[in-house]
C-alpha positions in Angstrom: 49.5 55.2 32.6 48.5 55.6 36.2 50.9 56.0 39.2 49.6 55.7 42.7 51.3 58.1 45.1 50.8 57.1 48.7 52.2 59.6 51.3 50.7 61.5 54.2 52.7 64.6 53.4 50.2 66.6 51.3 52.8 69.1 50.1 55.1 66.3 48.9 52.1 64.5 47.2 51.0 67.6 45.3 54.5 68.4 44.2 55.1 64.8 43.0 51.7 64.7 41.4 52.4 67.8 39.4 55.8 66.5 38.2 54.3 63.1 37.2 51.4 64.8 35.3 54.0 67.0 33.5 55.6 63.8 32.3 52.3 62.5 31.0 51.2 60.2 33.8 47.8 60.0 35.4 48.0 60.0 39.2 46.0 58.4 42.0 46.6 59.7 45.5 46.3 58.1 48.9 47.2 59.8 52.2 47.2 56.8 54.5 47.9 53.0 54.4 44.2 52.0 54.2 43.6 54.3 51.3 46.7 53.1 49.5 45.7 49.5 49.7 42.1 50.0 48.7 43.1 52.3 45.8 45.7 49.8 44.5 43.2 47.0 44.6 40.5 49.1 42.9 42.5 50.9 40.2 45.5 48.6 39.6 48.0 51.3 38.9 51.0 50.6 36.7 53.4 51.6 39.6 53.2 52.8 43.2 55.3 55.4 45.0 54.9 54.5 48.7 55.9 56.2 51.9 56.6 53.9 54.8 55.5 56.1 57.8 51.8 56.9 57.3 48.7 56.7 59.5 45.9 54.0 59.2 48.2 51.2 58.1 51.9 51.7 57.7 53.7 51.5 54.3 55.2 48.2 55.6 51.7 46.7 55.9 50.7 48.0 52.5 53.9 46.7 50.9 53.3 43.3 52.5 49.7 43.2 51.2 50.7 44.4 47.7 53.4 41.9 47.3 51.5 38.9 48.6 48.2 39.5 46.7 47.9 37.9 43.3 46.0 41.0 42.2 48.8 43.4 43.0 52.1 41.5 43.3 53.3 42.4 39.9 52.9 46.2 40.4 56.3 47.8 40.8 56.6 49.6 44.1 59.1 52.4 44.8 59.4 53.1 48.5 60.2 56.8 49.0 60.7 57.6 52.6 62.5 60.1 54.8 63.3 58.7 58.2 64.2 55.0 58.0 66.9 53.1 59.8 69.0 50.2 58.6 66.6 47.5 60.0 63.7 49.2 58.2 65.6 49.2 54.9 66.2 45.5 55.3 62.4 45.0 56.0 61.5 47.1 52.9 63.8 44.9 50.7 62.5 41.7 52.3 58.9 42.7 51.7 59.6 43.0 48.0 59.9 46.7 47.2 61.4 47.1 43.8 63.4 50.2 44.7 64.1 52.2 47.9 64.9 55.9 47.7 65.6 58.2 50.6 63.7 61.6 50.9 64.5 64.1 49.7 65.0 62.0 46.5 66.8 63.3 43.5 63.9 63.6 41.1 65.8 62.4 38.0 66.8 59.3 40.0 63.2 58.8 40.9 62.0 59.1 37.3 64.8 56.9 36.0 63.8 54.2 38.6 60.2 54.6 37.6 60.9 54.4 33.9 63.1 51.4 34.3 60.5 49.5 36.4 57.7 50.3 34.0 59.8 49.2 31.0 60.5 45.9 32.8 56.8 45.3 33.4 56.0 46.1 29.8 59.0 44.1 28.5 60.2 47.0 26.3 63.1 49.3 26.1 61.0 52.5 25.9 61.9 55.4 28.1 59.2 56.8 30.4 
């Protein structure tokens, strides 16, 4: 099962990647919005963990594309971002993010959200 981690903070990406791999996931990585969109289209991950503030296409743009494309609209997206204001949170929800978590996120909360979303898309009660 592949998770796309899209974030321009390389330290955060490597930490999250290591933790996801430890839990048995395969991980694709994107460091900017353009990479995130093209990777999602190409590899069709089972879920995406997306930062909002990235170069080369913001997470807002990526989220809008993901949720309006027939090829990617069903992929669960967890927005994990540090500096967002109330208006941006409303925009994130309006664009269709499945969950929003503030950085630094409680990792168990992140993995619970990820497991719940993956179970919904698979239609099972398995725990990730």
